[in-house]
C-alpha positions as CSV (number, residue, x, y, z in Angstrom):
1,M,2.7,-45.9,-10.4
2,L,-0.5,-43.9,-10.5
3,S,-2.2,-46.8,-12.3
4,D,-0.9,-49.2,-9.7
5,I,-2.3,-47.1,-6.8
6,W,-5.6,-46.6,-8.7
7,R,-6.2,-50.3,-9.1
8,Q,-5.7,-50.9,-5.4
9,I,-8.2,-48.2,-4.3
10,V,-11.2,-49.7,-2.4
11,W,-14.6,-48.1,-3.2
12,T,-17.4,-48.2,-0.6
13,Q,-21.0,-46.9,-0.7
14,K,-22.3,-44.6,2.0
15,K,-25.8,-43.4,2.2
16,I,-26.3,-39.6,2.3
17,R,-28.1,-38.5,5.4
18,G,-31.7,-37.5,4.7
19,K,-31.6,-38.7,1.1
20,K,-32.0,-41.8,-0.9
21,Q,-28.8,-41.4,-2.8
22,Y,-25.4,-43.0,-2.0
23,R,-21.9,-41.6,-2.3
24,I,-19.1,-43.7,-3.5
25,L,-16.1,-43.1,-1.3
26,P,-12.4,-44.1,-2.0
27,T,-10.0,-45.6,0.4
28,I,-6.3,-45.2,-0.5
29,P,-4.0,-48.2,0.3
30,D,-1.6,-48.0,3.2
31,Y,2.2,-48.4,3.7
32,S,2.2,-52.1,2.5
33,L,1.5,-51.0,-1.1
34,K,4.4,-48.5,-1.0
35,K,6.7,-51.3,0.2
36,A,5.5,-53.7,-2.6
37,M,5.8,-51.0,-5.3
38,R,9.3,-50.1,-4.2
39,H,10.4,-53.7,-4.3
40,F,8.9,-54.1,-7.8
41,Y,10.4,-51.0,-9.4
42,L,13.9,-51.5,-7.9
43,Q,14.3,-54.7,-9.9
44,Q,16.8,-54.1,-12.7
45,W,17.0,-50.4,-11.7
46,N,20.5,-49.0,-12.4
47,Y,20.1,-45.5,-11.0
48,T,20.0,-44.2,-7.5
49,R,17.3,-45.8,-5.5
50,H,16.1,-42.5,-4.1
51,W,14.5,-41.7,-7.5
52,V,12.1,-44.6,-7.0
53,D,11.2,-43.4,-3.5
54,S,10.7,-39.9,-4.8
55,A,8.4,-41.1,-7.6
56,I,6.3,-43.2,-5.1
57,K,6.0,-40.2,-2.8
58,T,4.9,-38.0,-5.6
59,A,2.4,-40.5,-7.0
60,F,0.7,-40.9,-3.6
61,S,0.6,-37.1,-3.1
62,I,-1.2,-36.8,-6.5
63,I,-3.8,-39.4,-5.5
64,K,-4.3,-37.8,-2.1
65,S,-4.9,-34.4,-3.8
66,W,-7.4,-36.0,-6.2
67,K,-9.2,-37.6,-3.3
68,K,-9.5,-34.2,-1.4
69,N,-11.0,-32.6,-4.5
70,Y,-13.2,-35.6,-5.2
71,M,-14.7,-35.5,-1.7
72,S,-15.6,-31.8,-2.2
73,G,-17.2,-32.5,-5.6
74,R,-14.5,-30.8,-7.8
75,R,-13.2,-34.1,-9.4
76,T,-14.9,-37.1,-11.0
77,R,-14.2,-40.8,-10.5
78,T,-11.4,-40.9,-13.1
79,Q,-7.7,-41.6,-12.6
80,P,-5.5,-38.5,-12.5
81,V,-3.0,-38.1,-15.3
82,V,0.4,-36.4,-15.3
83,K,0.5,-34.1,-18.3
84,R,4.0,-32.7,-17.8
85,F,7.3,-34.6,-17.3
86,F,8.9,-33.7,-14.0
87,A,10.9,-35.3,-11.2
88,R,11.3,-34.3,-7.5
89,V,14.7,-34.5,-6.0
90,K,14.9,-35.8,-2.5
91,Q,17.1,-34.2,0.1
92,T,19.2,-37.4,0.2
93,Q,20.1,-37.0,-3.5
94,L,21.5,-33.4,-3.4
95,K,24.2,-31.4,-1.8
96,L,24.8,-27.7,-2.1
97,E,28.5,-26.9,-2.6
98,G,29.0,-23.2,-2.7
99,E,27.5,-22.0,-6.0
100,R,27.0,-25.5,-7.3
101,L,24.2,-28.0,-6.7
102,R,25.2,-31.6,-6.8
103,I,22.5,-34.1,-7.7
104,S,23.1,-37.9,-7.6
105,I,22.1,-39.8,-10.7
106,K,23.8,-43.1,-10.2
107,P,25.9,-44.5,-7.4
108,R,29.1,-42.2,-7.4
109,T,27.8,-40.4,-10.5
110,F,26.6,-36.8,-10.1
111,V,25.3,-33.9,-12.1
112,Y,26.4,-30.4,-11.2
113,I,24.2,-27.3,-11.7
114,D,25.7,-23.8,-11.6
115,L,23.6,-21.4,-9.4
116,S,25.9,-18.4,-9.7
117,K,23.4,-16.5,-11.9
118,R,20.4,-16.8,-9.6
119,Y,18.4,-13.8,-8.5
120,F,17.8,-14.9,-4.9
121,S,19.9,-15.6,-1.9
122,L,20.7,-19.1,-0.4
123,N,20.5,-18.0,3.2
124,G,17.5,-20.2,3.8
125,V,17.0,-23.9,3.8
126,L,16.9,-25.6,0.4
127,G,13.8,-27.7,-0.1
128,E,13.2,-30.5,-2.7
129,P,14.0,-29.2,-6.2
130,V,11.7,-30.1,-9.1
131,L,13.3,-31.0,-12.4
132,T,11.5,-30.4,-15.7
133,T,12.6,-30.8,-19.3
134,T,13.9,-27.2,-19.4
135,H,14.1,-25.8,-15.9
136,I,15.0,-26.6,-12.3
137,H,12.8,-25.1,-9.6
138,L,14.5,-24.5,-6.2
139,P,12.2,-23.9,-3.2
140,M,13.9,-21.9,-0.5
141,H,12.5,-21.8,3.1
142,Y,13.2,-18.6,5.0
143,H,12.3,-18.3,8.7
144,R,10.2,-15.3,9.4
145,P,10.2,-13.7,12.8
146,K,7.2,-14.6,14.9
147,P,4.9,-11.8,16.3
148,K,5.8,-10.6,19.7
149,Q,2.5,-11.9,21.1
150,E,0.0,-14.6,20.2
151,I,-2.6,-12.8,18.1
152,K,-5.4,-14.6,16.3
153,I,-7.6,-12.9,13.6
154,G,-10.7,-14.1,11.7
155,W,-10.9,-12.7,8.2
156,D,-14.0,-12.1,6.1
157,A,-13.2,-12.0,2.4
158,N,-15.2,-9.3,0.4
159,K,-15.0,-7.9,-3.1
160,Y,-13.0,-4.8,-2.2
161,S,-11.6,-5.6,1.3
162,L,-10.5,-8.2,3.8
163,D,-12.2,-7.5,7.2
164,G,-10.6,-9.1,10.2
165,F,-11.4,-9.2,13.9
166,S,-9.0,-9.9,16.8
167,P,-9.7,-9.4,20.6
168,Q,-6.3,-7.7,20.9
169,L,-6.4,-5.4,17.8
170,G,-10.2,-5.0,17.1
171,W,-11.5,-4.4,13.6
172,I,-8.9,-4.6,10.9
173,R,-9.6,-3.8,7.2
174,I,-7.2,-4.4,4.3
175,D,-8.1,-2.6,1.1
176,L,-8.2,-4.9,-2.0
177,K,-9.2,-2.2,-4.5
178,P,-5.7,-2.0,-6.0
179,L,-5.9,-5.7,-6.9
180,H,-9.4,-5.2,-8.4
181,T,-8.3,-2.2,-10.4
182,L,-5.3,-4.1,-11.8
183,H,-7.5,-6.9,-13.0
184,T,-9.9,-4.5,-14.6
185,T,-7.1,-2.6,-16.4
186,Y,-5.7,-5.7,-18.0
187,D,-9.2,-6.9,-18.9
188,N,-9.7,-3.7,-21.0
189,K,-6.2,-4.2,-22.6
190,R,-7.2,-7.8,-23.5
191,R,-10.3,-6.5,-25.3
192,R,-8.3,-4.1,-27.4
193,I,-5.8,-6.9,-28.1
194,N,-8.6,-9.3,-29.2
195,K,-9.8,-6.7,-31.8
196,L,-6.2,-6.5,-33.1
197,A,-5.9,-10.3,-33.1
198,S,-8.8,-10.6,-35.5
199,K,-6.7,-9.0,-38.1
200,K,-3.1,-9.8,-37.0
201,K,-3.2,-13.2,-35.3
202,R,0.6,-13.5,-34.7
203,T,0.8,-10.0,-33.2
204,G,-2.3,-10.6,-31.0
205,K,-0.9,-13.8,-29.6
206,K,2.4,-12.2,-28.8
207,L,0.7,-9.3,-27.0
208,R,-1.6,-11.6,-25.1
209,N,1.4,-13.5,-23.7
210,K,3.2,-10.3,-22.8
211,Y,0.3,-8.7,-20.9
212,R,-0.7,-12.0,-19.3
213,H,2.7,-12.4,-17.7
214,R,2.8,-8.8,-16.7
215,E,-0.5,-9.0,-15.0
216,R,0.5,-12.1,-13.2
217,N,3.7,-10.6,-11.9
218,R,2.1,-7.4,-10.7
219,V,-0.7,-9.3,-8.9
220,T,1.8,-11.6,-7.3
221,Q,3.8,-8.6,-6.0
222,L,0.7,-7.0,-4.5
223,L,-0.4,-10.3,-2.9
224,H,3.0,-10.7,-1.2
225,Q,2.8,-7.2,0.2
226,I,-0.7,-7.9,1.5
227,T,0.1,-11.3,3.0
228,N,3.4,-10.0,4.5
229,E,1.4,-7.3,6.3
230,M,-1.1,-9.8,7.5
231,V,1.5,-12.2,8.8
232,S,3.4,-9.4,10.6
233,I,0.4,-8.5,12.8
234,A,-0.9,-12.0,13.7
235,S,0.3,-15.5,14.2
236,K,-2.9,-17.4,13.4
237,H,-5.5,-16.6,10.7
238,G,-9.0,-17.9,10.1
239,F,-10.6,-17.8,6.7
240,E,-13.8,-19.0,5.1
241,D,-13.4,-22.2,3.0
242,L,-14.7,-20.5,-0.2
243,D,-15.1,-22.2,-3.6
244,K,-15.5,-19.7,-6.4
245,L,-16.6,-22.3,-8.8
246,R,-19.8,-22.9,-6.8
247,M,-20.4,-19.2,-6.4
248,T,-20.7,-18.6,-10.1
249,K,-24.2,-18.0,-11.5
250,K,-25.8,-18.8,-14.8
251,R,-26.6,-15.9,-17.1
252,R,-24.8,-13.5,-14.8
253,R,-21.8,-12.6,-16.9
254,R,-20.9,-9.5,-15.0
255,W,-21.1,-11.2,-11.6
256,N,-18.9,-14.0,-12.8
257,R,-16.3,-11.6,-14.2
258,E,-16.2,-9.7,-10.9
259,L,-15.9,-12.9,-9.0
260,S,-12.9,-14.0,-11.2
261,H,-11.1,-10.8,-10.3
262,T,-11.0,-11.8,-6.6
263,D,-7.8,-13.4,-5.3
264,W,-9.1,-14.9,-2.1
265,R,-7.6,-18.3,-2.6
266,K,-4.2,-17.0,-3.5
267,I,-4.1,-14.8,-0.3
268,M,-5.2,-17.7,1.8
269,S,-2.6,-20.1,0.3
270,Q,0.2,-17.6,0.8
271,V,-0.9,-16.9,4.4
272,E,-1.1,-20.6,5.1
273,Y,2.4,-21.0,3.7
274,K,3.9,-18.1,5.6
275,S,2.0,-18.5,8.9
276,C,-0.7,-20.6,10.4
277,A,-4.2,-20.6,8.7
278,N,-7.4,-22.3,9.7
279,F,-10.4,-22.8,7.3
280,V,-14.0,-22.7,8.6
281,L,-17.4,-23.4,7.0
282,P,-18.6,-20.2,5.3
283,Y,-22.4,-20.8,5.9
284,Y,-24.3,-17.9,7.6
285,T,-21.2,-16.0,8.7
286,S,-22.8,-12.7,7.6
287,K,-26.4,-13.6,8.6
288,K,-25.8,-14.8,12.1
289,C,-25.7,-12.3,15.0
290,S,-22.2,-12.4,16.5
291,R,-23.6,-11.5,19.9
292,C,-26.5,-14.0,20.4
293,G,-26.5,-16.2,17.3
294,W,-29.8,-15.1,15.9
295,L,-30.2,-15.9,12.1
296,H,-31.2,-13.0,9.9
297,K,-32.7,-14.7,6.8
298,D,-33.4,-11.6,4.9
299,L,-30.2,-9.6,5.2
300,K,-29.8,-6.6,3.0
301,G,-27.4,-3.6,2.9
302,T,-24.2,-3.1,4.8
303,L,-25.7,-2.9,8.3
304,F,-26.7,-5.9,10.4
305,E,-29.6,-5.4,12.8
306,C,-30.4,-8.3,15.2
307,G,-34.1,-8.9,15.8
308,Q,-33.4,-10.7,19.1
309,C,-30.8,-8.7,21.1
310,G,-31.0,-5.4,19.1
311,L,-27.4,-5.3,18.0
312,R,-26.6,-2.9,15.1
313,I,-23.2,-3.6,13.6
314,D,-21.4,-3.5,10.3
315,R,-22.1,-6.5,8.2
316,Q,-18.5,-7.3,7.4
317,L,-17.3,-6.9,11.0
318,N,-20.2,-9.1,12.1
319,A,-19.0,-11.8,9.7
320,A,-15.3,-11.4,10.8
321,I,-16.4,-12.0,14.5
322,N,-18.4,-15.1,13.5
323,I,-15.3,-16.5,11.6
324,Y,-13.2,-15.8,14.7
325,L,-15.7,-17.7,16.9
326,R,-15.7,-20.7,14.5
327,M,-11.9,-20.7,14.3
328,E,-11.6,-20.9,18.1
329,G,-14.6,-23.2,18.5
330,L,-16.5,-20.7,20.8
331,P,-20.3,-20.4,21.0
332,H,-22.2,-17.1,20.8
333,D,-22.2,-15.6,24.2
334,K,-23.4,-12.1,25.2
335,L,-21.0,-11.8,28.1
336,W,-18.0,-12.7,25.9
337,F,-19.1,-10.2,23.3
338,E,-19.3,-7.4,25.9
339,Q,-15.8,-8.3,27.3
340,Q,-13.9,-9.1,24.1
341,V,-15.6,-7.1,21.3
342,T,-17.3,-4.0,22.8
343,A,-14.3,-3.3,25.0
344,V,-11.9,-3.4,22.0
345,V,-13.9,-2.1,19.0
346,G,-16.0,0.4,20.9
347,G,-19.6,0.8,21.9
348,F,-22.3,-0.4,19.5
349,T,-24.8,2.4,19.7
350,Q,-27.5,3.3,17.2
351,T,-24.9,4.8,14.8
352,G,-21.1,4.9,14.6
353,V,-18.7,7.4,13.2
354,E,-15.7,7.4,10.9
355,W,-12.3,8.6,12.1
356,K,-9.6,10.0,10.0
357,E,-7.5,11.7,12.6
358,I,-7.3,11.4,16.4
359,D,-9.1,14.7,17.1
360,E,-11.5,14.8,14.2
361,L,-15.2,15.0,15.1
362,A,-18.0,13.0,13.6
363,R,-19.1,14.3,10.2
364,S,-22.6,12.7,10.2
365,P,-24.7,10.8,12.8
366,H,-25.8,8.4,10.0
367,D,-22.4,6.8,9.4
368,T,-22.3,3.2,10.4
369,L,-19.4,1.9,12.5
370,K,-16.2,2.0,10.5
371,P,-12.6,1.2,11.3
372,K,-10.0,3.8,12.0
373,F,-7.1,4.5,9.7
374,A,-3.9,3.0,11.1
375,V,-1.2,2.0,8.6
376,A,-0.7,2.9,4.9
377,T,1.9,1.7,2.3
378,P,2.1,2.6,-1.4
379,F,0.0,-0.4,-2.4
380,L,-1.7,-1.4,0.8
381,H,-4.1,0.4,3.2
382,V,-4.7,-1.3,6.6
383,K,-7.4,0.2,8.8
384,V,-7.8,-0.8,12.5
385,R,-10.6,0.2,14.9
386,I,-9.5,0.4,18.5
387,A,-11.1,1.6,21.7
388,T,-11.3,5.4,22.0
């Protein structure tokens, strides 16, 4: 089916603006090809017809995924290939009967799968299971309670933190140091295992698999705790559309290793699944003034100083405000900044102060504006700056 769709793709040339080069763009066939493929594959087909419909749907989704990556430069002009055998079961082919899952194979012929030894509940809505040669994957959809009010947050992804801004909540910071520490710890373990594997290959391979799965499970647990906290405080989230492959640098081994330890895309995909997420262009989010839009071409340090309106603000908070503006489609406006930002986050004077407790005084006049501590869990620290 992938080959059938690939042969029907129409390729067109489009000139790149401002350059002499051309881009070759694909156009995927419409519904008429699906109808023709279904008619062709149903000939002499002895099983349930829905298997053909499911295969066509999966094949088109693979081609559409390839096109999305091809347009962004992450794929070449080659046909995608399925390397693992799997089949997606449509909702019309299954029925949940207590602790058993009934799947239709042929007309009036079914296969029953025992679900009594599962580790999760069936209180949600069962999605479309995926069958492999050894496993069955059951996606469950659980309805999460919506926030009491419509809150929108723009998030700036950094190495050790996620900085967000909302007109209702102000400046929000989520600490990502536990994730970074976890990756670094298992990196050191892998180095020791590699030394052992040079002498004992079988033992080294066994230990690699053991600690790889352990790291993945612990990271997944932390990511779910972080994203659950994010979803609970807001109903709409804005992120930068970052691509770590394009952020890597040649002959910068340490930078590339630190970049690989970030879990931005996983956090964004989980938030997009659990709530509503919008992705904006990441260009100049830190270098543009969130008050007037002035571009700081030589930005250094953690403090942003505008050369046009004189604003002095934390660099990460400035980026979060710019992401929020792009998410909402709002221009840079000084009046909006004074009403929505200054009134919530606080006055942007020459220096700010860090607050640990409600009645604690400023420790130093040289501290830049920082968020105030609000919520803490064993694995997650959320900081919020509100008007005082």
